[in-house]
N, C-alpha and C positions, 0 to 999 in steps of 0.2 A: 602625716607622721603617726606612728603607733607608739604611744608612750605607755610605760608600765612601771610597776614597783615590784621589787623582788627581794627575797630574803625571809628570815624567820619572822613570825608574827610579832609585831611591835618594833621590829628592827629593819623594816623594809628600806631599800634604797631606790632612787629614781633611775630609770633606764629608758632606752629606746631600741626598737628593733631595727636592724640594718636591712639592706635589700636582700640578704640571704636568710633572713629570719633569725639571726643570732642576736642575743641581747648585748647591748653596749651600755656601759655605765655613763650616766650623765655627770658632768663636772659638779663637784660638791658645792661650789660657790653659787650655783643656780638655785639651790634649795630643792625642796620636795615638790611633788606634783600637786600643787595646792595654791590657793590665793592668787597672788600677783603673777605667778608663773603661768597661770591659765589665761591671763589677759592677752590681747593681741600683741602687746609689746613683749610679754614674757615668752609667748610661743615663737615670736620672731627671733628671739635670742637662740632658741633651740634650733630653729630652721637654718640659722646662719652657720651652725657647726658643721664640720666635715665629719660625718658619722663614722667613716672608715678609719679615722685616726683615734677614735675613742677606745678605751680599754674594753676588750671582749670579756664577758662574764663566763667563766668556766662552768662546766657541768650543767645540771638541770635544776636550778634553784626553785624553791617554792615561789609562786606568783601571788603577790598580795593584791589588795584592792587597788584599782588603777588610779584613784585619787584619794587624798587624805584631807583631814581637817574639814570634812563636810559639815556644814551647819544645818542644812535641811535636806531631808530625803522625802520628797513629795511624790505621791503616786496618783495616777488617774485610773478610775475604775470604769468598767463597762464601755471601753472606748473602741471596741470592734462590734459591729452589729451582730455577727454570728456568735460571739461570746455572750452578748446580752441575751440572745435567744436561747442558747443552751442553758443559761442560768435562770431562765423564766423571769426575766426582768425587763421592764420597758426601756426603750431607747432614751437616754438622758437628753433633756433639752439644753443643759449646760454640763460642762465637765464635772464628773463625780470626783471629789478630791478627798484623799485621806493621807495619813502619814505613816512612814516606817520610822522606828527609833533608829538613830544612827548607830546604836550598839548592835544592830542586826547586820551591819556591813562586815563583809569578810572577803577573802580571796575567792577567785572563781572555781578553784578545785578543792577547797577546804570541805571537810565533812559538814553535812547539814544535820542538825539535831532535831529529832522528832520530840516535841515537848512531852513531859510526863502526862500519861493518861490519854494522849491524843490518839484518836482513831480516824481523823479526817484531815491529815496533812496533805496538801495539794501542791501542784506545780503551776507555774505561769512564766513563760518566756516573754521578755519585754525589751523594747528599745529604751535605753537610758540616755538622757540628755544631760550634759554637764555644762553648767553656766560658767562663762569666762569673764564677761563684762557685766558688772552689777547694773541693776536698773529697777525702776518702779514706773508703773503706768507706761509700759513699753507698747508702742504701736505695733500691730501685726506685721506691717511692712518692714519693720526694723528688727523683729524678734530674732531671726536666725543669726543676726550679727552679734547677738549676745551669747551665742553658743560657742563654747570652746571645742567641744567634740562630743562623740557618742560612744556608748559601750553596751555590752550585753548585761542585762539585769535578770536575775532569777527572783521573781516576786513570790517566794514560798509563802503559803497561806494555810492557816489552820481554820477550816470552815466552821467547826463547832464554836470556836472562840469568836470568829468573825460574825457569824449569823445567828447563833443560838443563845448567846450569853448576854444579850441586851447591850445598849449603848452604841458606840460607833464601831466601824470595822477595824480600827487601829489595833485592838488587842489581839486579833488573829493574824495580824500582818507584821508586827514588829518583834516577834520573838527572837531571841539570840540566834544567830546564824541564818536568819531568814532573808538576808539581802546580799547574796554573792554578786559582785560586780567585776567586770573585766572579761578577758585577761588584759585588754588594752583600752586605753582612751585613744580613739582614732580621731584626729583633728577634723574639724568641719570641712576644711578645704578638700581633704582626701575623700570624705564620704559623699559630698555633693548633695543630691536631693535625698533627704531622709525619708521621703514617702515612696521610695522604690527599693526597699530592702526586704528580702525574704527572711523569715525567722521560723525556727523549728525546735521541737523538743522530743526526746525519746526517754522512755523508762525501760531499763533492761533490754534495750535494743528495739523496743516497739515504739514506732513513731505515733505520738498522739496529737501533736500540734504541727501544722505546716501551713503557714500563712504569709501575708505580706503587709507591710506598713501602708500600702496604698489603700487598704480597707479601714484605716482609722476613721472614726466618726469626726473627731477633732484632730486636725493635723498638728505637727510640732509647733509651727508658728502661732497657731491659735492658742495652744496650751500655754506657751511661754507668755504671750501677751495677757491671757486671761489671769494666770496666777499672779502676774506682776501688779494687778489691780488690788490684790489682797495683802501683799507683802513685798518687801524689797528682795529681789532675787540677787544672791551674792555669789561671788566666784567660789566654785567647788560644790555648790548646791547640785543635787541630783534630782532629776524628774524622770520617773518611770511611767511610760506612756500607755500602758494597757496591754492586754494579751488577746490573741486570736482564739478561736474555738479550739476545743480539744482538751480542756482541763479535766481533772478527775471528777469534779462535781458534775460535769456535763455528760459523763458516760452513763449508759443504761445497762445495768445498775452502776451507780457511782463507784469509782476505783480510787483508792488512796494509797499513799506511800507507806512503806514498811521498812524497818531497820534491815540493812543488808542490800537494799536495792541501789542501783546505779542510775543516775539521771545525767543525760547529755543534752546540751542545748547550744544553739548558736544563731548568729545573724550574719548575713552576707557581708563580708569585708571586715567584720568586727571581732571575729574569732569565736572560739567555743569554750564552754565550761563542762567539767565532769565532776559530779559530786557523789559520794557515798552517803546514804542515809544511815544515821546511827541513833540509838536511843539516848536521850538526854540523861545525864547523871541525876 
């Protein structure tokens, strides 16, 4: 199933794509795409619906973040060997973990703000993992059963704030608008093996990133299990799993985003995002 949320910012409603790609409104009594609805039982309720009988949503509404009420937005750095090399960083012995603030989350096609004074805003296409079944100390063999589904994440990054201002990476990763997710939450049963997905990103029509999740250093099951040793993973938590080579920092010379540019990115079976870069007020 491809689940989504549509409508004006802050007023999104839950929906599902039908077999023709049209948006159908989910029944209001199911609630939003969050919490218990992401559990196996909640997803089973949606799967039992006859989608063709649900009201069709007219027009082309704004698409919002595909999940809501996210408690944690956890990111994994340097998880592709080619990206670590282009960043001149050693391969990690354990997953590199940092966080995005949940205030960075926005719809997949909303404008991305370049922070005041920024000259090094960068792009990163990533596979997002959405937790459905909470857990702590999850065994690797059980990890994927805790996943509700997957989505496209744009891990927008301000490199000066991330790497040149001291402290952790978080300050360059969590700026407002730096976490577009969606367009859809594609349920795990439809995705199958998350290590067989192509992912790509273009800036103004030039393709910079073109990779595959098969090249992750730490696969999704390893990441979910690893993180669960440090905190309880809860329904609606998002894990962004790293990016392949081709980021702006890795170009020679480096290339960074400017106001007015258009970024397109996507992952096989999970849809595409398109954003216009704008200067923050």
